[in-house]
DOTORVO-714244 format. One line per 3 residues: number of its first residue (from 1); their letters; for each residue z, x, y of N, C-alpha, C. Coordinates in nm, 2 decimals. Layout:
NUM	a	Z,X,Y,Z,X,Y,Z,X,Y  ...;
//
This chain:
1	mhk	9.15,14.47,3.37,9.07,14.44,3.25,9.07,14.29,3.23  8.95,14.24,3.19,8.94,14.10,3.16,9.04,14.06,3.05  9.09,13.94,3.06,9.16,13.88,2.94,9.06,13.80,2.86;
4	tei	9.03,13.86,2.75,8.92,13.80,2.66,8.98,13.69,2.58  8.92,13.57,2.58,8.96,13.46,2.50,8.83,13.38,2.45  8.79,13.41,2.33,8.68,13.34,2.27,8.72,13.19,2.24;
7	hpd	8.64,13.10,2.28,8.68,12.96,2.26,8.71,12.93,2.12  8.82,12.85,2.09,8.85,12.82,1.95,8.74,12.75,1.87  8.66,12.67,1.94,8.55,12.60,1.87,8.45,12.71,1.82;
10	aie	8.43,12.81,1.90,8.34,12.92,1.86,8.39,13.00,1.74  8.52,13.03,1.75,8.58,13.10,1.64,8.57,13.03,1.50  8.59,12.89,1.51,8.58,12.81,1.39,8.44,12.82,1.33;
13	rik	8.34,12.81,1.42,8.20,12.81,1.38,8.16,12.95,1.32  8.21,13.05,1.39,8.18,13.19,1.34,8.23,13.21,1.20  8.36,13.17,1.18,8.42,13.18,1.04,8.34,13.10,0.94;
16	err	8.30,12.99,0.98,8.22,12.91,0.88,8.09,12.98,0.84  8.03,13.04,0.94,7.90,13.11,0.91,7.92,13.24,0.84  8.04,13.31,0.85,8.06,13.44,0.80,8.16,13.44,0.68;
19	ggk	8.16,13.33,0.61,8.25,13.32,0.49,8.39,13.34,0.52  8.44,13.29,0.63,8.58,13.30,0.66,8.62,13.42,0.74  8.52,13.51,0.76,8.55,13.64,0.84,8.52,13.61,0.99;
22	lhl	8.59,13.68,1.07,8.56,13.68,1.22,8.46,13.78,1.26  8.46,13.90,1.19,8.37,14.01,1.22,8.27,14.03,1.11  8.15,14.06,1.16,8.04,14.09,1.06,8.06,14.22,0.99;
25	fdt	8.11,14.32,1.06,8.11,14.46,1.02,8.25,14.50,0.98  8.28,14.54,0.85,8.40,14.60,0.82,8.40,14.75,0.84  8.29,14.81,0.83,8.27,14.95,0.87,8.14,14.96,0.95;
28	idp	8.13,15.07,1.03,8.02,15.10,1.11,7.97,15.24,1.08  7.85,15.25,1.04,7.79,15.38,1.01,7.75,15.45,1.14  7.83,15.55,1.18,7.81,15.61,1.32,7.67,15.67,1.33;
31	art	7.61,15.73,1.22,7.48,15.79,1.23,7.37,15.70,1.26  7.40,15.57,1.24,7.30,15.47,1.27,7.34,15.37,1.38  7.43,15.42,1.46,7.49,15.34,1.57,7.47,15.41,1.70;
34	alv	7.44,15.33,1.81,7.44,15.38,1.94,7.53,15.30,2.03  7.60,15.37,2.12,7.67,15.30,2.23,7.57,15.29,2.34  7.54,15.17,2.38,7.45,15.15,2.49,7.53,15.11,2.62;
37	vid	7.53,15.20,2.71,7.61,15.17,2.83,7.52,15.12,2.94  7.54,15.00,2.99,7.45,14.93,3.08,7.50,14.94,3.22  7.42,15.00,3.31,7.43,14.99,3.45,7.57,15.03,3.51;
40	mqi	7.63,15.13,3.45,7.76,15.17,3.51,7.73,15.27,3.62  7.66,15.22,3.72,7.61,15.30,3.83,7.70,15.28,3.96  7.69,15.37,4.05,7.77,15.36,4.17,7.74,15.23,4.25;
43	afm	7.62,15.18,4.24,7.58,15.05,4.31,7.67,14.94,4.26  7.72,14.94,4.14,7.80,14.83,4.08,7.95,14.87,4.09  7.98,14.99,4.12,8.12,15.04,4.11,8.19,15.07,4.24;
46	kpg	8.11,15.11,4.34,8.18,15.16,4.46,8.22,15.04,4.55  8.34,15.04,4.60,8.39,14.94,4.68,8.30,14.93,4.81  8.26,14.80,4.84,8.19,14.78,4.96,8.04,14.77,4.95;
49	lps	7.99,14.82,4.83,7.84,14.81,4.81,7.81,14.66,4.77  7.69,14.62,4.80,7.65,14.47,4.79,7.66,14.42,4.64  7.64,14.51,4.55,7.65,14.47,4.41,7.78,14.50,4.34;
52	evp	7.88,14.54,4.41,8.01,14.58,4.35,8.06,14.48,4.25  8.11,14.53,4.14,8.18,14.45,4.04,8.32,14.52,4.02  8.42,14.48,4.09,8.55,14.56,4.09,8.60,14.58,3.95;
55	mar	8.59,14.48,3.86,8.64,14.50,3.73,8.58,14.61,3.65  8.45,14.65,3.69,8.38,14.75,3.62,8.45,14.89,3.62  8.53,14.91,3.73,8.60,15.04,3.74,8.71,15.05,3.63;
58	eiv	8.76,14.93,3.59,8.87,14.93,3.49,8.83,14.95,3.35  8.70,14.94,3.32,8.66,14.96,3.18,8.61,15.10,3.15  8.61,15.19,3.26,8.56,15.32,3.24,8.64,15.40,3.13;
61	pni	8.77,15.39,3.12,8.84,15.46,3.02,8.80,15.42,2.88  8.78,15.29,2.86,8.74,15.24,2.72,8.60,15.29,2.69  8.51,15.29,2.79,8.37,15.34,2.76,8.38,15.49,2.72;
64	nrl	8.46,15.57,2.80,8.47,15.71,2.76,8.53,15.73,2.62  8.63,15.65,2.59,8.69,15.66,2.45,8.58,15.63,2.34  8.51,15.53,2.37,8.40,15.49,2.27,8.30,15.60,2.26;
67	aea	8.26,15.65,2.37,8.15,15.76,2.37,8.20,15.88,2.30  8.33,15.92,2.32,8.38,16.04,2.25,8.39,16.01,2.10  8.44,15.90,2.07,8.46,15.87,1.92,8.33,15.86,1.85;
70	lrd	8.23,15.80,1.91,8.10,15.79,1.85,8.03,15.93,1.84  8.04,16.01,1.94,7.98,16.14,1.94,8.05,16.22,1.83  8.18,16.22,1.82,8.25,16.30,1.72,8.21,16.26,1.58;
73	agg	8.18,16.13,1.56,8.14,16.08,1.43,7.99,16.10,1.40  7.92,16.15,1.50,7.77,16.17,1.47,7.68,16.07,1.52  7.73,15.98,1.61,7.65,15.87,1.67,7.58,15.91,1.80;
76	tva	7.52,15.81,1.86,7.44,15.83,1.98,7.50,15.75,2.10  7.49,15.82,2.21,7.54,15.75,2.34,7.42,15.74,2.43  7.39,15.62,2.48,7.27,15.60,2.57,7.32,15.54,2.70;
79	wvy	7.29,15.61,2.81,7.33,15.56,2.95,7.20,15.50,3.01  7.22,15.37,3.04,7.10,15.29,3.09,7.12,15.27,3.24  7.01,15.30,3.32,7.01,15.29,3.46,6.93,15.18,3.51;
82	ntf	6.98,15.08,3.58,6.90,14.98,3.65,6.82,15.05,3.76  6.69,15.04,3.76,6.61,15.12,3.85,6.50,15.03,3.91  6.49,15.02,4.04,6.39,14.94,4.11,6.31,15.02,4.21;
85	tde	6.19,14.97,4.23,6.10,15.03,4.33,6.07,14.91,4.43  6.00,14.94,4.54,5.96,14.84,4.64,5.87,14.73,4.57  5.80,14.77,4.47,5.70,14.68,4.41,5.77,14.56,4.34;
88	ilq	5.90,14.58,4.30,5.97,14.48,4.23,5.99,14.35,4.30  5.98,14.36,4.44,5.99,14.23,4.52,5.88,14.14,4.48  5.76,14.19,4.45,5.64,14.11,4.41,5.64,14.09,4.26;
91	ews	5.67,14.19,4.19,5.65,14.19,4.04,5.76,14.09,3.98  5.87,14.08,4.05,5.98,14.00,4.00,6.03,13.90,4.11  5.93,13.84,4.17,5.96,13.75,4.28,6.04,13.63,4.24;
94	sff	6.04,13.59,4.12,6.12,13.47,4.07,6.27,13.50,4.09  6.30,13.63,4.08,6.44,13.67,4.10,6.47,13.71,4.24  6.40,13.81,4.29,6.43,13.86,4.42,6.39,13.76,4.53;
97	ggt	6.29,13.68,4.51,6.25,13.58,4.61,6.32,13.45,4.59  6.36,13.41,4.47,6.42,13.28,4.44,6.57,13.28,4.44  6.63,13.39,4.40,6.78,13.39,4.38,6.85,13.45,4.50;
100	yap	6.79,13.55,4.56,6.85,13.62,4.68,6.78,13.59,4.81  6.86,13.58,4.92,6.80,13.58,5.05,6.73,13.72,5.07  6.62,13.72,5.15,6.55,13.85,5.17,6.63,13.97,5.21;
103	eha	6.73,13.94,5.30,6.81,14.06,5.35,6.90,14.11,5.24  6.95,14.02,5.16,7.04,14.07,5.05,6.96,14.14,4.94  6.84,14.09,4.91,6.75,14.15,4.82,6.72,14.29,4.86;
106	qkv	6.70,14.31,4.98,6.67,14.45,5.03,6.79,14.54,5.01  6.91,14.49,5.04,7.03,14.57,5.02,7.05,14.61,4.88  7.03,14.52,4.79,7.05,14.55,4.65,6.94,14.65,4.60;
109	lsq	6.82,14.62,4.64,6.71,14.71,4.60,6.73,14.85,4.65  6.77,14.87,4.77,6.79,15.00,4.83,6.89,15.09,4.76  6.99,15.03,4.69,7.09,15.10,4.62,7.05,15.14,4.48;
112	lkh	6.94,15.08,4.43,6.90,15.10,4.29,6.77,15.17,4.28  6.73,15.24,4.38,6.61,15.33,4.38,6.65,15.47,4.33  6.55,15.54,4.27,6.58,15.68,4.23,6.62,15.76,4.36;
115	gae	6.72,15.83,4.36,6.76,15.91,4.47,6.86,15.85,4.56  6.88,15.72,4.55,6.98,15.64,4.63,7.12,15.67,4.58  7.22,15.66,4.67,7.36,15.69,4.63,7.39,15.60,4.51;
118	gha	7.35,15.47,4.51,7.40,15.37,4.41,7.33,15.39,4.28  7.22,15.46,4.27,7.15,15.48,4.15,7.22,15.56,4.04  7.30,15.66,4.09,7.37,15.75,4.00,7.48,15.69,3.92;
121	lwp	7.51,15.74,3.81,7.62,15.69,3.73,7.76,15.72,3.80  7.85,15.64,3.78,7.99,15.65,3.83,8.04,15.79,3.79  8.10,15.87,3.88,8.13,16.01,3.84,8.25,16.02,3.74;
124	dld	8.33,15.92,3.72,8.44,15.92,3.62,8.39,15.90,3.48  8.27,15.87,3.46,8.21,15.85,3.32,8.19,15.99,3.26  8.22,15.99,3.13,8.21,16.12,3.05,8.07,16.12,2.99;
127	vrp	7.97,16.17,3.08,7.83,16.19,3.04,7.81,16.33,2.99  7.75,16.34,2.87,7.72,16.48,2.82,7.57,16.51,2.82  7.54,16.64,2.82,7.39,16.67,2.83,7.31,16.62,2.71;
130	ddm	7.37,16.60,2.59,7.29,16.56,2.48,7.28,16.41,2.47  7.35,16.33,2.56,7.34,16.19,2.56,7.20,16.15,2.60  7.16,16.03,2.56,7.03,15.97,2.60,7.04,15.91,2.74;
133	qvv	6.94,15.93,2.82,6.93,15.87,2.95,6.81,15.77,2.95  6.83,15.65,2.99,6.73,15.54,2.99,6.72,15.47,3.12  6.59,15.45,3.16,6.56,15.38,3.28,6.51,15.24,3.24;
136	ktr	6.57,15.14,3.31,6.52,15.00,3.28,6.49,14.93,3.41  6.39,14.84,3.41,6.34,14.77,3.53,6.37,14.62,3.53  6.44,14.57,3.43,6.47,14.43,3.43,6.62,14.42,3.38;
139	fsa	6.67,14.30,3.37,6.81,14.29,3.33,6.83,14.35,3.19  6.74,14.31,3.09,6.76,14.36,2.96,6.69,14.49,2.93  6.77,14.58,2.87,6.71,14.71,2.83,6.61,14.69,2.71;
142	flp	6.63,14.58,2.64,6.55,14.57,2.52,6.43,14.47,2.53  6.41,14.42,2.65,6.30,14.34,2.68,6.17,14.43,2.67  6.07,14.40,2.59,5.96,14.48,2.58,5.89,14.51,2.71;
145	gas	5.87,14.64,2.74,5.82,14.68,2.87,5.92,14.72,2.97  6.04,14.68,2.95,6.14,14.71,3.06,6.20,14.85,3.05  6.20,14.90,2.93,6.25,15.04,2.91,6.19,15.09,2.77;
148	die	6.21,15.22,2.74,6.17,15.28,2.62,6.28,15.29,2.52  6.39,15.22,2.54,6.51,15.25,2.46,6.48,15.21,2.31  6.41,15.10,2.29,6.39,15.06,2.15,6.32,15.17,2.07;
151	arl	6.21,15.22,2.12,6.14,15.33,2.05,6.22,15.45,2.03  6.30,15.49,2.13,6.38,15.61,2.11,6.50,15.59,2.01  6.55,15.47,2.01,6.66,15.45,1.91,6.60,15.44,1.77;
154	rek	6.48,15.38,1.76,6.42,15.37,1.62,6.39,15.51,1.57  6.35,15.60,1.66,6.32,15.74,1.62,6.44,15.81,1.56  6.56,15.77,1.61,6.68,15.83,1.56,6.75,15.75,1.44;
157	gie	6.68,15.65,1.40,6.73,15.57,1.28,6.84,15.48,1.32  6.85,15.44,1.44,6.96,15.35,1.49,6.93,15.21,1.44  7.03,15.15,1.39,7.02,15.01,1.34,7.12,14.92,1.41;
160	tva	7.23,14.98,1.47,7.34,14.90,1.53,7.36,14.95,1.67  7.37,14.86,1.77,7.40,14.89,1.91,7.52,14.83,1.95  7.61,14.90,2.01,7.73,14.85,2.07,7.71,14.85,2.22;
163	ivg	7.72,14.74,2.28,7.69,14.72,2.42,7.81,14.71,2.51  7.82,14.80,2.61,7.92,14.80,2.71,7.86,14.81,2.85  7.94,14.78,2.95,7.89,14.80,3.09,7.91,14.67,3.17;
166	tlt	7.81,14.65,3.27,7.82,14.55,3.36,7.69,14.49,3.40  7.67,14.37,3.43,7.77,14.26,3.42,7.76,14.20,3.28  7.88,14.16,3.23,7.89,14.10,3.10,7.78,13.99,3.08;
169	nvc	7.77,13.90,3.17,7.68,13.78,3.16,7.54,13.80,3.21  7.51,13.92,3.26,7.37,13.94,3.31,7.30,14.04,3.23  7.31,14.17,3.27,7.23,14.27,3.20,7.29,14.30,3.06;
172	ces	7.42,14.29,3.04,7.47,14.32,2.91,7.44,14.21,2.81  7.46,14.08,2.86,7.42,13.97,2.77,7.27,13.97,2.74  7.19,13.99,2.84,7.05,13.99,2.82,7.01,14.10,2.72;
175	sar	7.06,14.22,2.74,7.03,14.32,2.64,7.08,14.29,2.50  7.20,14.23,2.49,7.25,14.19,2.35,7.15,14.09,2.29  7.11,13.99,2.36,7.03,13.89,2.30,6.89,13.95,2.26;
178	dam	6.83,14.03,2.34,6.70,14.09,2.31,6.72,14.19,2.20  6.82,14.27,2.20,6.84,14.37,2.09,6.85,14.30,1.95  6.93,14.19,1.95,6.94,14.12,1.82,6.80,14.06,1.78;
181	mrn	6.73,14.01,1.87,6.60,13.95,1.84,6.49,14.06,1.81  6.52,14.19,1.85,6.44,14.30,1.81,6.49,14.36,1.68  6.58,14.29,1.61,6.63,14.33,1.48,6.73,14.45,1.48;
184	fnv	6.81,14.46,1.58,6.92,14.55,1.58,7.05,14.46,1.55  7.14,14.52,1.48,7.28,14.46,1.47,7.34,14.49,1.61  7.42,14.39,1.66,7.47,14.40,1.79,7.62,14.38,1.79;
187	imv	7.69,14.47,1.86,7.83,14.46,1.89,7.85,14.45,2.04  7.92,14.35,2.08,7.96,14.34,2.22,8.11,14.38,2.23  8.14,14.49,2.30,8.27,14.54,2.31,8.34,14.46,2.43;
190	adg	8.44,14.37,2.39,8.49,14.28,2.49,8.56,14.35,2.60  8.64,14.45,2.57,8.71,14.53,2.68,8.63,14.65,2.73  8.50,14.65,2.70,8.41,14.75,2.75,8.30,14.68,2.84;
193	nat	8.32,14.56,2.87,8.23,14.48,2.96,8.30,14.42,3.07  8.23,14.41,3.19,8.30,14.36,3.31,8.20,14.27,3.39  8.26,14.17,3.45,8.19,14.08,3.54,8.28,14.04,3.65;
196	ysd	8.25,13.93,3.72,8.33,13.89,3.84,8.46,13.81,3.81  8.47,13.75,3.69,8.59,13.68,3.66,8.61,13.66,3.51  8.73,13.63,3.46,8.76,13.61,3.32,8.68,13.49,3.27;
199	aih	8.67,13.39,3.35,8.59,13.27,3.31,8.45,13.30,3.27  8.38,13.38,3.36,8.24,13.41,3.34,8.23,13.50,3.22  8.32,13.60,3.21,8.32,13.70,3.10,8.33,13.63,2.97;
202	nas	8.43,13.53,2.96,8.46,13.47,2.83,8.35,13.37,2.79  8.29,13.30,2.89,8.18,13.21,2.86,8.06,13.29,2.80  8.03,13.41,2.85,7.93,13.49,2.80,7.96,13.54,2.66;
205	lts	8.08,13.59,2.64,8.11,13.64,2.50,8.12,13.53,2.40  8.17,13.41,2.44,8.18,13.30,2.35,8.04,13.26,2.30  7.94,13.25,2.39,7.81,13.22,2.36,7.75,13.32,2.27;
208	lsi	7.76,13.45,2.30,7.70,13.55,2.22,7.76,13.56,2.08  7.89,13.53,2.07,7.96,13.55,1.95,7.92,13.46,1.84  7.86,13.34,1.87,7.82,13.25,1.77,7.70,13.29,1.70;
211	tfa	7.60,13.35,1.77,7.47,13.38,1.71,7.43,13.52,1.72  7.45,13.59,1.84,7.39,13.71,1.87,7.46,13.84,1.85  7.59,13.83,1.84,7.67,13.96,1.84,7.80,13.94,1.77;
214	dvm	7.86,14.05,1.72,7.99,14.06,1.68,8.08,14.11,1.79  8.17,14.03,1.84,8.25,14.07,1.96,8.38,14.14,1.91  8.39,14.27,1.95,8.51,14.35,1.91,8.57,14.41,2.03;
217	ttd	8.70,14.46,2.02,8.76,14.54,2.12,8.72,14.68,2.09  8.76,14.77,2.19,8.74,14.91,2.17,8.81,14.96,2.05  8.94,14.93,2.03,9.01,14.97,1.92,8.95,14.93,1.79;
220	emi	8.91,14.80,1.78,8.85,14.75,1.66,8.72,14.83,1.62  8.64,14.86,1.72,8.52,14.94,1.69,8.56,15.08,1.64  8.65,15.15,1.71,8.68,15.28,1.67,8.74,15.29,1.53;
223	trl	8.82,15.19,1.50,8.88,15.18,1.37,8.78,15.17,1.26  8.67,15.09,1.29,8.57,15.07,1.19,8.48,15.19,1.18  8.47,15.28,1.28,8.40,15.40,1.27,8.46,15.50,1.18;
226	apa	8.59,15.50,1.17,8.67,15.60,1.09,8.63,15.61,0.95  8.62,15.50,0.87,8.59,15.52,0.73,8.45,15.57,0.71  8.35,15.53,0.79,8.21,15.57,0.78,8.20,15.72,0.81;
229	saa	8.27,15.77,0.91,8.26,15.91,0.95,8.33,15.99,0.85  8.44,15.94,0.79,8.52,16.02,0.69,8.43,16.03,0.56  8.36,15.93,0.53,8.28,15.93,0.41,8.16,16.03,0.43;
232	aae	8.11,16.03,0.55,8.00,16.12,0.58,8.04,16.27,0.57  8.17,16.30,0.60,8.22,16.43,0.60,8.25,16.49,0.46  8.26,16.40,0.37,8.29,16.44,0.23,8.17,16.51,0.16;
//
């Protein structure tokens, strides 16, 4: 698990903006909240595959805990799949042609097509039949045109999204930024996100924490669900 350390300068600025508070949300209404699980697919999880993120395997228990807690409280769980076709090489050539060497781009692409081994979710994840399944074609699930998640969450009355998955600084951060700018409240679950190193993880969370998201641990989020779910049951 990453050792999360938000930079002290960021914490000071956050508290200034939030009236001395570190967190935006004292309680979380589960009926209006979705856990958005980004790219926890075999392509990013299995040892030896070209997009492997070893730390992603360590966050699986926390994601499962959050999913169970939110379902039990009446919330929504959405599993987001990074999905590519051969056309992506031309449609997104600024990435596949500019960032990756052609042979590496093909390796990554081949594992994230429908039907490929890497496209499926990691088998240790607790996925339920009533959970939402979402296909995205860019880093951000909330980039207009990249997926239909926004419309589907709006239909369910969702106002808050808690983002977990991999990579902290790429698809998860991109989704958090766009979700906030699409007028969702955003929680980044620090110990529910993974990338290649603590330094990269913390740089991403520090940047997001100032403007785009409330950064919480799994336990902090679950604790905040409890009062709202208890009130709803009365």
